[in-house]
Backbone as JSON Lines, residues from 0, in Angstrom:
{"i":0,"aa":"M","n":[116.39,79.93,104.5],"ca":[116.24,81.34,104.68],"c":[117.4,82.1,104.9]}
{"i":1,"aa":"F","n":[117.79,82.04,103.85],"ca":[119.65,83.19,103.56],"c":[120.2,82.84,104.45]}
{"i":2,"aa":"G","n":[120.49,81.19,104.87],"ca":[121.41,80.63,104.98],"c":[121.39,80.89,106.63]}
{"i":3,"aa":"L","n":[120.57,81.29,107.17],"ca":[120.09,81.56,108.83],"c":[119.44,80.16,109.37]}
{"i":4,"aa":"G","n":[120.02,79.9,110.72],"ca":[118.96,78.75,111.26],"c":[118.14,79.81,112.2]}
{"i":5,"aa":"W","n":[117.52,78.7,112.94],"ca":[116.27,79.55,113.68],"c":[116.96,80.17,114.81]}
{"i":6,"aa":"A","n":[117.77,79.93,115.47],"ca":[118.52,80.37,116.43],"c":[118.7,81.75,116.18]}
{"i":7,"aa":"E","n":[119.4,81.92,114.9],"ca":[120.04,83.56,114.14],"c":[118.59,84.41,114.18]}
{"i":8,"aa":"V","n":[117.43,83.62,113.9],"ca":[116.22,84.35,113.54],"c":[115.86,84.93,114.68]}
{"i":9,"aa":"A","n":[115.69,84.16,115.61],"ca":[115.27,83.99,117.2],"c":[116.16,85.51,117.63]}
{"i":10,"aa":"L","n":[117.23,85.32,117.44],"ca":[118.24,86.39,118.09],"c":[117.9,87.44,117.4]}
{"i":11,"aa":"I","n":[117.72,87.41,115.98],"ca":[117.21,88.94,115.5],"c":[116.04,89.29,115.67]}
{"i":12,"aa":"A","n":[114.97,89.0,115.82],"ca":[113.67,88.79,116.4],"c":[113.83,89.8,117.76]}
{"i":13,"aa":"G","n":[114.27,88.88,118.44],"ca":[114.62,89.42,119.71],"c":[114.91,90.89,119.77]}
{"i":14,"aa":"I","n":[116.12,91.1,118.74],"ca":[116.75,92.53,119.1],"c":[115.88,93.49,118.58]}
{"i":15,"aa":"F","n":[114.97,93.32,117.69],"ca":[113.97,94.09,117.46],"c":[113.05,94.41,117.9]}
{"i":16,"aa":"V","n":[112.7,93.34,119.21],"ca":[111.71,93.85,120.38],"c":[112.63,94.72,120.83]}
{"i":17,"aa":"L","n":[113.85,94.41,121.77],"ca":[114.56,95.47,121.82],"c":[114.62,96.62,121.95]}
{"i":18,"aa":"L","n":[114.61,96.94,120.58],"ca":[115.01,98.22,119.92],"c":[114.16,99.37,119.9]}
{"i":19,"aa":"F","n":[112.95,98.48,119.26],"ca":[111.72,98.94,118.5],"c":[110.71,98.94,119.77]}
{"i":20,"aa":"G","n":[110.58,98.07,120.39],"ca":[109.54,97.58,121.3],"c":[108.31,96.97,120.83]}
{"i":21,"aa":"G","n":[107.59,96.43,121.58],"ca":[106.69,95.37,121.06],"c":[105.46,96.08,120.52]}
{"i":22,"aa":"A","n":[105.32,97.14,120.93],"ca":[103.76,98.13,120.32],"c":[104.37,98.83,119.15]}
{"i":23,"aa":"K","n":[105.79,99.1,118.52],"ca":[105.73,99.44,117.34],"c":[106.36,98.48,116.36]}
{"i":24,"aa":"L","n":[106.64,97.36,116.87],"ca":[106.88,96.13,115.85],"c":[105.89,95.87,114.64]}
{"i":25,"aa":"P","n":[104.49,95.97,114.99],"ca":[104.01,95.27,113.8],"c":[103.44,96.62,112.99]}
{"i":26,"aa":"S","n":[103.29,97.51,113.77],"ca":[103.44,98.89,112.56],"c":[104.82,99.01,111.59]}
{"i":27,"aa":"L","n":[106.0,98.68,112.12],"ca":[107.07,98.59,111.5],"c":[107.17,97.42,110.56]}
{"i":28,"aa":"M","n":[106.72,96.7,110.82],"ca":[106.65,95.24,109.96],"c":[105.73,95.33,108.84]}
{"i":29,"aa":"R","n":[104.66,96.08,108.72],"ca":[103.43,96.44,108.11],"c":[103.96,96.95,107.35]}
{"i":30,"aa":"N","n":[105.06,98.42,107.45],"ca":[105.04,99.41,106.8],"c":[106.54,98.77,105.75]}
{"i":31,"aa":"M","n":[107.33,97.82,106.37],"ca":[108.18,97.32,105.68],"c":[107.6,96.41,104.47]}
{"i":32,"aa":"G","n":[106.69,95.62,104.79],"ca":[106.22,95.1,103.72],"c":[105.35,96.01,102.87]}
{"i":33,"aa":"R","n":[104.84,96.5,103.11],"ca":[104.19,97.73,101.89],"c":[105.24,98.37,101.03]}
{"i":34,"aa":"S","n":[106.48,98.72,101.63],"ca":[107.57,99.11,100.77],"c":[108.36,98.02,99.79]}
{"i":35,"aa":"V","n":[107.94,96.5,100.46],"ca":[108.7,95.77,99.76],"c":[107.98,95.46,98.56]}
{"i":36,"aa":"N","n":[106.34,95.54,98.97],"ca":[105.49,95.31,97.8],"c":[105.47,96.53,96.64]}
{"i":37,"aa":"E","n":[105.58,97.98,97.05],"ca":[106.04,99.21,96.23],"c":[107.08,98.76,95.14]}
{"i":38,"aa":"F","n":[108.53,98.13,95.99],"ca":[109.4,97.99,95.09],"c":[108.79,97.21,93.91]}
{"i":39,"aa":"K","n":[108.52,96.03,94.47],"ca":[108.35,95.01,93.3],"c":[107.36,95.27,92.55]}
{"i":40,"aa":"A","n":[106.35,96.0,92.6],"ca":[105.63,96.79,91.72],"c":[106.14,97.68,91.06]}
{"i":41,"aa":"G","n":[107.05,98.62,91.22],"ca":[107.63,99.59,90.22],"c":[108.52,98.68,89.3]}
{"i":42,"aa":"M","n":[109.22,97.65,90.02],"ca":[110.28,96.68,88.83],"c":[109.62,96.27,88.21]}
{"i":43,"aa":"A","n":[108.23,95.85,88.17],"ca":[107.67,94.95,87.38],"c":[107.15,95.94,86.15]}
{"i":44,"aa":"Q","n":[106.79,97.35,86.51],"ca":[106.59,98.34,85.67],"c":[107.75,98.59,84.49]}
{"i":45,"aa":"K","n":[108.61,99.01,85.53],"ca":[110.03,99.41,84.36],"c":[110.15,98.71,83.23]}
{"i":46,"aa":"P","n":[110.13,96.89,83.35],"ca":[110.5,96.64,81.6],"c":[109.42,96.85,80.84]}
{"i":47,"aa":"K","n":[108.04,97.09,81.32],"ca":[106.86,97.59,80.33],"c":[107.19,98.72,79.82]}
{"i":48,"aa":"S","n":[107.81,99.58,80.6],"ca":[108.17,101.09,79.96],"c":[109.32,101.14,79.29]}
{"i":49,"aa":"L","n":[110.32,100.04,79.69],"ca":[111.36,100.5,78.35],"c":[111.01,99.63,77.16]}
{"i":50,"aa":"E","n":[110.09,98.7,77.22],"ca":[109.69,97.83,75.79],"c":[108.57,98.97,75.16]}
{"i":51,"aa":"E","n":[107.88,99.84,75.92],"ca":[107.1,100.69,74.95],"c":[108.28,101.71,74.59]}
{"i":52,"aa":"D","n":[109.06,102.28,75.29],"ca":[110.08,103.41,74.87],"c":[110.68,102.9,73.44]}
{"i":53,"aa":"S","n":[111.15,101.42,73.45],"ca":[111.73,101.09,72.35],"c":[110.92,100.96,71.01]}
{"i":54,"aa":"E","n":[109.58,100.36,71.24],"ca":[108.77,100.22,70.32],"c":[108.6,101.82,69.71]}
{"i":55,"aa":"E","n":[108.55,102.92,70.14],"ca":[108.44,104.01,69.92],"c":[109.63,104.24,69.06]}
{"i":56,"aa":"E","n":[110.64,104.0,69.47],"ca":[111.99,104.49,68.7],"c":[112.08,103.81,67.06]}
{"i":57,"aa":"S","n":[111.4,102.34,67.34],"ca":[111.34,101.75,66.29],"c":[110.52,102.32,65.41]}
{"i":58,"aa":"T","n":[109.22,102.56,65.58],"ca":[108.37,103.11,65.02],"c":[108.7,104.62,64.41]}
{"i":59,"aa":"S","n":[109.54,105.33,65.5],"ca":[110.06,106.77,64.44],"c":[110.93,106.45,63.64]}
{"i":60,"aa":"D","n":[111.74,105.67,63.92],"ca":[112.93,105.36,63.01],"c":[112.35,104.9,61.92]}
{"i":61,"aa":"S","n":[111.29,103.92,61.62],"ca":[111.08,103.2,60.33],"c":[109.95,104.69,59.95]}
{"i":62,"aa":"K","n":[109.19,105.38,60.56],"ca":[109.01,106.31,59.54],"c":[109.78,107.38,59.08]}
{"i":63,"aa":"S","n":[111.32,107.5,59.68],"ca":[111.55,108.32,58.76],"c":[112.67,107.8,57.81]}
{"i":64,"aa":"K","n":[112.83,106.3,58.04],"ca":[113.22,105.52,56.66],"c":[112.44,105.69,55.48]}
{"i":65,"aa":"V","n":[111.27,105.69,55.58],"ca":[110.1,105.44,54.74],"c":[109.96,106.97,54.12]}
{"i":66,"aa":"E","n":[110.33,107.88,54.95],"ca":[110.08,109.5,54.62],"c":[111.27,109.64,53.47]}
{"i":67,"aa":"E","n":[112.56,109.3,53.96],"ca":[113.86,109.42,52.72],"c":[114.15,108.95,51.73]}
{"i":68,"aa":"K","n":[113.29,107.6,52.11],"ca":[113.07,106.49,50.82],"c":[111.89,107.44,49.92]}
{"i":69,"aa":"E","n":[110.83,108.24,50.28],"ca":[110.22,108.4,49.57],"c":[110.58,110.17,48.72]}
{"i":70,"aa":"T","n":[111.18,110.49,49.67],"ca":[111.99,112.03,48.95],"c":[112.8,111.51,47.95]}
{"i":71,"aa":"A","n":[113.68,110.52,47.88],"ca":[115.04,109.95,47.21],"c":[114.1,109.64,45.98]}
{"i":72,"aa":"D","n":[112.9,108.69,46.03],"ca":[112.11,108.35,44.74],"c":[112.11,109.86,43.99]}
{"i":73,"aa":"V","n":[111.46,110.65,44.54],"ca":[110.83,111.8,43.65],"c":[111.68,112.68,43.03]}
């Protein structure tokens, strides 16, 4: 787990409890988990939108090339 031993993880958990208190800690962790999930979902959507953009560009490029050839043939 990121090169941390159990002693380091316990120390970090203890510091979190001291800083935020036992009552706020569950809501803090819940919000952190939601943020990570939203970030992952956003990262998963990003490549799809890039693929769609590149497909649109290639389609418009192809259409313009066809139109250029049609006008050149006439």
